C-alpha positions in Angstrom: 3.6 16.9 -91.7 7.2 18.0 -92.1 8.0 21.7 -92.6 11.7 22.2 -92.8 12.8 25.8 -92.1 9.1 26.7 -92.2 9.6 30.1 -90.5 12.8 31.0 -92.1 12.7 34.4 -93.9 13.3 34.3 -97.6 13.0 36.9 -100.4 12.6 34.3 -103.1 9.8 31.7 -103.0 9.1 29.3 -105.8 6.0 27.0 -105.8 6.1 24.1 -108.2 3.3 21.7 -109.2 0.5 23.9 -108.1 -2.4 24.6 -110.5 -3.7 27.6 -108.5 -3.0 29.8 -105.6 -5.1 30.1 -102.5 -4.9 33.2 -100.3 -3.5 32.3 -96.9 -6.4 34.0 -95.2 -8.7 31.4 -96.9 -6.8 28.3 -95.7 -8.5 26.5 -92.8 -5.7 24.8 -90.9 -8.1 23.4 -88.4 -9.5 21.1 -91.2 -6.3 19.0 -90.8 -7.8 17.7 -87.5 -10.4 15.7 -89.5 -8.0 14.4 -92.1 -7.9 10.6 -91.6 -4.5 10.4 -93.4 -2.8 12.3 -90.5 -1.8 10.5 -87.3 -4.1 11.1 -84.4 -3.0 12.1 -80.9 -2.6 9.1 -78.6 -4.4 9.9 -75.3 -2.2 7.3 -73.5 1.6 7.8 -73.7 4.5 5.6 -72.7 7.6 7.5 -71.8 11.2 6.1 -72.0 13.3 9.2 -72.0 13.2 13.0 -71.8 12.6 13.4 -75.5 9.5 11.3 -75.2 8.2 13.4 -72.4 8.9 16.7 -74.1 7.2 15.5 -77.3 3.9 14.6 -75.6 0.9 16.6 -76.6 -0.7 18.5 -73.7 -4.0 16.6 -74.2 -2.7 13.1 -73.1 -4.9 11.5 -70.5 -2.5 8.8 -69.3 1.2 9.0 -68.8 3.2 5.9 -68.1 6.9 6.0 -67.4 8.5 2.7 -68.2 10.8 1.1 -65.6 14.1 2.9 -65.4 12.9 6.0 -67.3 14.1 9.6 -67.0 17.3 8.9 -65.1 19.4 11.4 -67.1 21.6 13.3 -64.7 20.5 16.6 -66.2 16.8 15.9 -65.7 16.1 17.4 -62.2 12.5 18.7 -62.4 9.4 16.6 -63.3 6.7 19.2 -64.0 3.5 17.8 -65.4 1.4 20.9 -65.0 0.9 21.4 -68.7 -1.1 18.2 -69.1 -4.5 19.8 -68.1 -6.6 16.7 -69.0 -4.3 14.1 -67.4 -6.3 11.5 -65.5 -3.7 8.9 -64.6 0.1 8.8 -64.0 2.0 5.6 -63.6 5.7 5.7 -62.8 7.6 2.4 -63.1 10.3 1.0 -60.9 13.6 2.9 -60.6 12.6 6.1 -62.4 13.6 9.8 -62.0 16.6 9.2 -59.7 18.0 12.7 -60.3 14.7 14.5 -60.1 14.8 17.0 -57.1 11.4 18.5 -57.6 8.1 16.9 -58.7 5.3 19.4 -59.6 1.7 18.1 -59.9 -0.2 21.4 -59.6 -3.6 22.4 -61.0 -4.4 19.1 -62.7 -8.2 19.3 -62.5 -8.8 15.9 -64.2 -6.2 13.9 -62.4 -7.7 10.8 -60.6 -4.8 8.5 -59.9 -1.1 8.5 -59.2 0.9 5.3 -59.0 4.7 5.4 -58.3 6.3 1.9 -58.2 9.3 1.0 -56.0 12.7 2.8 -55.9 11.7 5.9 -57.9 12.8 9.4 -57.1 15.6 8.0 -55.0 19.3 8.6 -55.5 20.5 6.0 -52.9 23.6 7.9 -52.2 23.0 9.7 -48.9 22.2 12.9 -50.7 21.4 15.9 -48.4 19.8 18.1 -51.1 16.4 19.5 -50.5 14.2 17.5 -52.7 10.5 18.4 -53.0 7.2 16.6 -53.9 4.4 19.1 -54.6 0.8 17.9 -55.2 -1.7 20.7 -55.2 -5.1 21.7 -56.5 -6.1 18.4 -58.0 -9.8 18.2 -57.1 -10.6 14.8 -58.6 -7.5 12.9 -57.3 -8.8 9.9 -55.5 -5.7 7.7 -55.2 -2.0 8.2 -54.4 0.0 5.0 -54.3 3.8 5.1 -53.7 5.9 1.9 -53.7 8.6 1.1 -51.2 11.8 3.2 -51.2 10.3 5.8 -53.6 11.0 9.4 -52.5 13.3 7.9 -49.9 15.5 10.9 -49.6 13.0 13.7 -50.2 12.7 16.1 -47.4 9.5 18.1 -48.4 6.1 16.7 -49.2 3.4 19.2 -49.9 -0.2 17.9 -50.5 -2.9 20.6 -50.6 -6.4 21.0 -52.0 -7.0 17.4 -53.0 -10.4 17.1 -51.4 -11.5 13.9 -53.2 -8.4 11.9 -52.0 -9.6 8.6 -50.6 -6.4 6.5 -50.6 -2.8 7.3 -49.7 -0.8 4.1 -49.8 
């Protein structure tokens, strides 16, 4: 559905091709959810750039960052807290080099985090305070981090992850 300038104020409105008018209070916008002609939300999402990440619906269950993703110099915080039903995060090789803060907080459905090699690492002898924060994820069972990932992070906070069985 494309609604250009949908919320723009206008004194003059013309409706063409309509045989009758329906009062706005009678329109059930929720009915669009069951319309098979509209695209459905994909519960699994592959991310290549910041635009992809920002456009994800908050109900995705799996986020996969492709190798080399999210290395934009302006992208410095990876906050996935809005994805309340997220179950799995997979971060490919060499991702998020300029991210100084990772926030995985209050993800009640999160079960698995996989970070491949050389991610979240600038490889330039940076002395910035860089922070990994994993908190309040009661179903998290597995945290796997590849070699040289978070190599120059100085803070690692892991709290209230009582189901955690594997840190690798």
